[in-house]
N, C-alpha and C positions, 0 to 999 in steps of 0.2 A: 727478155720478157716472156718468150714462149717456153723457155726451159722449165720454170717452175710448174707450169700447167701440164707438162709432159711427165713429170716425176710421178704423180699419183697413178697415171695410166700405166707407166712402166712397172711400178710396184704392184699394182693390181694385176697386171698381166703376169708378172713373175709369181705372184701368189696363186693365180689361176693355174699356171703351169705346174707348180708344186702340188697343188691339190689334185690335179688330174692324174698324178702318178698312182693314186689309190682309187680313183673313180673309174667308171665305165667309159667316160668321155676320154678322147685322146687329148694329148697336150695341145695339138692344133685346134681342136674343137673348143677347149677351155679358153685359149687365147682369143679365138674368133668370137666366142660368146662375150667375153669381157670387152672386146672392141665394139661389138654391136651394142651392148648395153651402154657403154660410154657415149657412143655416137647418138643413140636415141635420147638418152638423158640430156645431153648437151643440146640437141635439137629442140627438145621440149622446153628446156630452160631459156634458150635464146629466142624462142618464138612464143613465149608465154604472155599472151595479151590478157590483161585484167586478172592475172593470177589464176588462170583457168586450169593449168596443168600441175599446180603445186601438190595436189593430192593424187597424182597418177603414179603408180608404182610399176616398175619394169623388172621382169625376170626373164632370163634368156638361158635356154638349154638346147644345145646342138642346133642353133639357128632358129629355134622356135621361140617366139616372143610372147610372153604373157603380160598384158596390160590390165591392171586392176586399180581399184581406188574409185575416186569420184571426180566429176567435172560438173560445172554449173549448167551446161546446155548440151543438147544433142549435137549441135555444130562442133563444139569443143571435143566431144567424144569421137566424132568422125575425123576431125583434124588430127587427133592423137594417133588414130589407127593409120591414117594416110601417111603421117610422118614416119611411123615405125616401118611401114612397107618400103619407104624410099631408100633404105640403107642396104648396101651390099651384104650378102650373106644371110639375109632374113629369108627363111623358108616358109614360115607360117606366122601369122599374128592371131593370137587368141584374145578376143576383145571381151573382157569381163569388167569394163568400166561402167559404173552406175552414174546416172544423172541425178544430182541432188542440188537443190537450190541452197546456197550457203546461208546459214543463219547468222553468221558473224560471231558465233560463240565457239570457242575451242572446247571440244568435248574430250577432256582429259580422262574421264571415266571410261569411255568407249575405247580410246587409244590404249589405256592401261590394261583393260580386259583383253583386247586383241593381242597385246604383247604377252600377257600371261598365258593365253591359249597357245600362241606360237612357241613359247618357252616350254610349256608342258608337252606339246607335241614333239618337239625336238628331243627333249629328255627321254620321253617314252620310247621313241624309235631308236635313239642312241643306246639305250640300255637293253634293247631286245636283241638277243644273239642271232635271231632268224632274219634280221633286217640289216642290209648294208647301208647304213644311214648316210654315209658320205655322198651317196648318189642322189640325194634329194634336197630340194629347197622347199621351205614351207613359209607361207605368208598368210596372215589373217587380216581381214577387213570386215568390220561389223559382224563378227561371229562366223563369217564364211572363210573356210580354210582352203587355200590353193596349194596343191602339191605339183611340183615339176621335178623331172629327173628321169632316171633310168632304173627300171626294176629288174631284178634278177629273174623273177618268175611271176606268174599271175598270183600264185600263193602269197608271195611277198607283198605284192601290190594290194591284194585284198586285206592282208594283215595290217598294213599301214592305215588303210582307209577305215577299218573297223576300230583300231586303237584310237584314232583321232576322233571318230564319231562319239566315242565314250567320254570325251573331255567335256566337263561342264561349261556351258555357254556356247558350244559349237552349234550353229544353226544349219550348216550345210558343209559338205566336203566336196570340192571340185578337184578331181584327180586328173591331171594332164600328163602324168608320167607315162613313159613308153616302155614296153618290154625290151629287154636287152637284145633279143634276136628279131625284133620287128623290122621288116623291110622299110617301114616308114622312117626309120632313123637315118637312112641313107638317101632319102628323097631330096631332090634338088629344088632350089627356089624357082618359082615360075619366072619366065622371061618376060620382060616388059616390052 
């Protein structure tokens, strides 16, 4: 019974290791990030009271966890952050979760527009020869674009931010990428 649940994690970890061969992250960091992501997502799913965490999105880069999306209460927001910090290997939790009272309506238009923005951003940075696009993850929620990853230089980081700002419908760009040579990339997690 436990074997099928391990297969997606193993395949995801294998994919992470393969991708890390062309990324700035090491194979170990990529596998660790995948493990952290899996544990946080599973924890939120297992402890989701009243569907509070269904719109929480998790991104992990070098042990840095970005939580975005929406929850119905401030308590749920704090609970999501607390749960993220509880996992080994987490060095930082960036809390960009918004509190929004659910309307009961599925907003397909907003979701579609966010998906369109993310697709446009990924395409534009992929096609730009001055950007090593494989080092970045991009996520959009309500017109706010979140960037995570490792930048080759400040020039590359500024270029990505400016390209994304020009996309129609982008209301804000939150750039959480780190420079390749930043000493913060090797910072260790705080001890409990």
